[in-house]
N, C-alpha and C positions, 0 to 999 in steps of 0.2 A: 349751218350752225344752230339755227332755232330748233332744229329737229334733236340735235345733240344735247341741247340744254334740257329739252322736253323728256329725254329718255329716262327710264326707270331701272335700266339694266344695272346690277351691282349693288343696289340700294340695300337690299336684304343682307349682302354680305357685310356691307359697311356697318349697319346696325348691329350685326351679329358680334363683329369685332368690338364695337363699342360696349355691348352687353358683356362680353366675356372678360374685359379688362378687370372688374372687380372680382369675378370668379377666379381668373389667373392669380390675383394678388392673395385671395385667401388660400388657394392651393399652395403657392409659394410659401405663405406664412405657415400654413400646415406642415410644410416640409421642414422649415426652420424649427418649429415645435417639436418635430420628429426627431431632429438632431439633439435637441435637448433631451429628449427621453432616452435616447442612447447613452448621452453623457450621465444622465440620472442612474442608469443601470451600472455603468462602469464605476460611479462614485458608490453606489450601494455595495457592489462587490468588493471594493477597497475598504469600505467601513466595516463589511462583515468579517472580512479577513484580518482587519487590524484588531477589531474587539476580541475574536477568537484567539489570535496569537497572543495578545496582551494577557488574557485571562490564563491561557496555558502557561505563560512565563509566571504569572502570580502563583499559580498552582505548584509550579517547579519550585520557586523560591521558597514556598511555605513548607515544603518538604525537603528540606536541605539533607544531604548535600545535592545542589543543583549544578549539573555539568554546564549548563549555559548560564552565565553570570550577568548578562545583560539586564538593564531595568525593564519593567512592564512598558515604559513609555517608548524605549528603543525597540523593542520587539514588534510592538504594535505599529509603529511608523515604518519598520522595515517591511511588514507585510502590506502595509498600503503602499510603499514604494514599488513593491513587486508587481502591484496593479496599476501602476503608473500615476500614482497621486502622491505628491510631496509638498512639504512647505518650500518657500523660496530659499535656496541655500542648502536645503537638507536633502540631497539627491545621492549622497555618497554611501548607501546601504548596500551590502552584498544582494545581488539579484535584483538591483533596482532596474525598474523599467522607465524612470523619470529621465528626461533629456536635461542637459545642463542649463537650458533655457526654453521658456515657453513662447508661442507665438505672441507677437504684440497684442496688448488689451487682454490676455488671459492670465490669471493667477489662480493659485490652489492653496487650499488650507487643510492641515491635519491636526486635529485637537484630540488628545487622549486624557481621559479622567479615570482614576480609580475611585469607586463609590462603596461605601458600607451599607448603603440601602438603596433600593429602587422600587418605585411604585409602592412605596409604604412598607415593603418587605426587606427587613435586615438580611445582609449577606455580604458576599464579595463579588463585586461587579466590576467590569472594565467598560466604559463607553468610548466609542469612537466617533467623531463627528467630522465628516469629510465633505468638503464643498469645493467648486469650481466657479469662478466669476469670469464671464466672457461677454465680448460686445454683442449688442442687439443689431440686427441689420433691418430686415423687413419690419421686424416688430418695432422700429422706432416710430411708425406710423400710430402705434399705440401709446407713444409717449414713453417708451422704454429705451434707454441708452446702453444699459448692461443688464444682464441675466446672471443671478446666482443661483446655482443648482446645488443643493445640499442633500446629504445622506447621513442617518445616524444608525449605529447598531449599539446594541448592548449585550455582552456575554457575562454569563455568571459561572462561578465555580461552585458545582453542586456536589452533594454526598449521597450515595445510595441510602436507602432508609435503614437497612440493617447492616452491621458490620460483618465481615466475614468470619467463619470458625474453620473454615478450611481454606488452606493457601499452598498452592504449588510454587515453588520458588523460581525454577528453571524450566521445568517441562509442562505437560498438560495435565488437565483433569479429565478423565475419560470415564464413560459409562457404557457398559456392554451387558447384555442380557436382561435381567430383570431385577436390579437392585431397587430398594426401597429407601428413598431419601425423605425424611421427615425432619426438616429444620426450618420451620416457618419463621423463627425468630433470628436467623443469622443467615449467612450467605456463603458462597464459595468463590474465590478468586485465584486467577492464574497470572503469574508475571512472565509467561511464556509469549514472545512476541509473534510466534507462528500462527499462520491462519487457522490452524487446528488446535489451538491452545486450550479450547474446550471441545470435546467431540463427543458425540451420541452414535452408537451403533445398535441398530434395532430402536424399537419404540415401546417395548414392553415394561419399561421401568416406572415406577411411582414416584413422582417429583412434586414435593411440597416444601419449597425453598424460598427463603426471604429474598435473596438477590443472587445473581450470577453474573460476574464482570471479569474482564481480562484486557491486558495490554494489546493481546493479539485478537483472533477471529474465533468463530464458532462454526463447527461443521456437523452434519448429521441432520437429525430429526428438527425440521423447521418449527414444529410446534414448541420445541424447548428452546432452541437457539433464538427464536422471535423475542423472548423476554430477556435475552443476555445483553448486557452493555460490553461493547466490543471496542477494541482499538482505544482504550483509555490512555491519557497523556502520562500517567505516573504509576509506577509499580507499587504494590502493597508493601510496607515495611515489615521487617522481620523482627519481631519483638525478643526473640532469643538469640540474636546474633552473638551477643557477649559471651554466651556458653561456649561457642566454637573457639574463640581465643583462649578461654580458660582451659578447655580441654587440650589444646595444642600446647599449653604450658605444662600440662600434666604428662603428655605422652610424646611431645617433641613433633617436629614439623612433618617428618617423614618415617614414623615408626614401622618397624617389621611386621608384617601382618601373618596371622592375627595378633594383635597387640595385647600385652598385659600391663603395659605402662608402669612397670616398677612394682606391681602388685604380685604377692605371692598367691599360690593357688590355694583357695579355700579348702578346709578339711572340717569335718569328714566329708566324703564324696556322695554320701547318701542324703544330703539336705542342702537346700541353699542357704547361703550364709550372708547375712547383711554386713556392710562396712563398719568397722569401728575403729577408733584410735588404737584400741588394745589388739584388734585383728584386722589389719588393713589388707584385705585379700579380695581376689576375684574368683567367681565362680567359673572355671575354664572347662570348656567341653562338657559341661554338665548334661546328663541325660536320665530322665526319669524311667522307672521300671513300670510295668503294667499295673501294679497294684498301689504304686505312690499316690498318697493324697497329702500334698505338701501345704501348710498353712504358713504364710510369710508374716513376720512380726510387723505390727503396726508402726507406720513411720520409718521403716528400713528402706535403706538404699542399698540395691543389690547390683554389683558390678558383674557384667557378663563378658566372657572373652571366648573365642572359638565359636562353636555351634552349640546353643542350648536346644536339646532335641526332647520334644514332648511325645511321648508314645501312647498308643491307644489304651484306653482304661484308666490311665493316670490322670492326675489334677494338680494344678498349681493355683492356690487360692491367696490373692493379694487384695481381697476386697476391704480390708481394714485400712488401706491408705499406705501404698509403697510406691518406690520409683525403681524402674530398671534402668541403668545405663550400660548400654552396648558399646564396649570399647571398640576402637577402628578394627574393622574387618570381621567383627562379632555378627551373628545372625541367629535366627530362631527358627527351628524347623518344626512345623506343626503338621506336616502331612500325614504323620502316622495316626493321627487322632488325638484323643485326649481333651482336657478341658483346662482353658487358661483364663483367668479372671484378675484383671489388674484394675485397680482404681488409684488414681493420684492422691497424695496426702493433702489434707486441708490446710495444714501448715507447713511452712518451709522446714527442711531438716536442720539439725543442729550442726555446728561446726565439727563435733565429734563424729558425725555420720559421713564426713566428707573429707577428702584429702585437701591439704593446705591450698593447692592450685584452684580449687573449686570453691572454696569458703566465701569469696567474695561476691560470688554469684549464687549464692544458696537461695535468695528470694525467687530466682526464676524456676526453681525446682518445686515450689508450690504448685499443687495440682498436677505435676508431671508424672504421668504414668510410665511413659517410656522416651528415653532419649538415645538416639542412635547416633554415636559420634561421627562427625564428618570424616571422610576418607576418599581418596580417588585412585582407583576406581572403587565405587561402594557396591558391595553385593546387595541384589534386591531383596526387599523385604516383602515376603507373601504370607498373609494370613487367610486361613481357610482350609480347604480339602474337607475332610470329614471331622475337623475339630470344632469344639464348642468354644468360641473366643469371645469374651466380652472385655472390651477396653474402655475405661471411663477416666476422663481427664484428658491432659495435654499429651500428645504424641509428636515428637519433634525428631524428624530424620532429615536433616538439611541437604545430604547429597545422595540419599537413597531414593530409588524407585519404589514405592509402597503400593502393593496390590492387596485388596480384599476380594475373596472370591469364595464360592461356597456358601456358608451361611453364618459368616461372623456378625457379631453386633458391636458397632462402634459408637459409644454413647458418650459424647463429649461434655455432658452436664456437669461433670466433676463432682465434688462432694461439697456438702455444706453451702449449697448455692452457688458455687464458683462455676464458671463457664470455661470450658476447656477449648482448646485448638488442635487441629490436625494439620501439621505443617511438614511438607517433605519436598523433594526435588520434583517428583511427579507423583499423581495418585490415581488410582484405577479402582472403580467400583464395579466388579463383575459378578455374574451369577445371581445369587439372591441375597448379596450382602445387605446389611441394613445399617443406615447411619441415622442416629436418632438423637435430637437435641432436646427432647421434651424435659421441661423443667429448668432448661437453661435461660437466664435473663438474657435481655437484648443488650448486652455488652461484652466485649472480649478484650483480649490484649491487643488484638489486631485493629488498627485503624480502619474507618469506613472507606471504602473505594470512593475516589473522587473522579470527577469528570468535567468537561466544559460544554456548556449548551447556550446558543443563542436565545435570549428571551426578547429581544426587539431586533 
């Protein structure tokens, strides 16, 4: 027995166990802290989603009509619920991952605030504060009985620096060949949700553009797509939509194509004739001759039906300020050559220059160089070939696919300082087409594209 008591075997092991006990406690405490970190990450994901969703709803509501009518608070809390964070009793959101009840001792909080400034900067902000309170276990040795794990995110509704002066309503904006885009004080926007809503083929184009944005994606040259804002939450509004309803009143909902909309054919057939109350007519199937040099009357509104054909060696000069209204089914054929110069008028046309159905929309024709009336299916509009084409002011073709190819020049600077817009179903700049807004002020009828960005 005396030998057993004097034995030193196992003493080191016993001492090691005693020494490891604090270390085991620290490791276990670290494991508990690690679970807090995981909860923190989940809470931050929920806060980020809530702030972004709330800001997107704020953007939607500020651009009525908004298809989703819930409040900012609702949409933000729905996003938090989709990430398993809910207030007590507030779990019944579509897609909610919150259980009907939480484990004993655990509670959650989701608070949403709409702010008009953040960090001293005015603007539109949505702040989401998400937290979870839970019991402390091993951390009780540090005097903690509960732990609150918070996360905060702030999302802002932002606008691009420059408003668009080019808008595709349903299709893409495409660039092919070596077009020259010189529009540093305005942008281009596409309402097409497709992944190629903006697309570049080749890399030979010159691009000096204030902004490029779309509710869809951008494909092609990465050097150009990298600067595009893609998958924006709201489409750009069409400022000329009222014209389409007025034109339907004039021509009917389903006119026979090519439509004349009740207007007689203008005479004589050797000149383009403006609309007047005394002579309410349309230039139907007009074709220039090789020696024609037609100068259009300042402020005139010229209705076009059928096909206006511009032949080689001829010219149409509307630089004094005119408007072409292409009735449903009408088109312009410039493949034969010739020179076409149109500039939108600095002032809106008088009532005597418009049919009664369009008079209430006269103000929308200010700076309007060309309006291509909506029709389905719409004939494509192609400007180019060997023609010398200069279009200045607004060009509005809501259902037509518009292509500029060859060497046309499109200058939406307007007249008398007005800034024009090019709006069509889809728009293509091919070949050596030039789009130039030199002299155009940094404002248009088109609103700036808006998007949502996390700022915290």
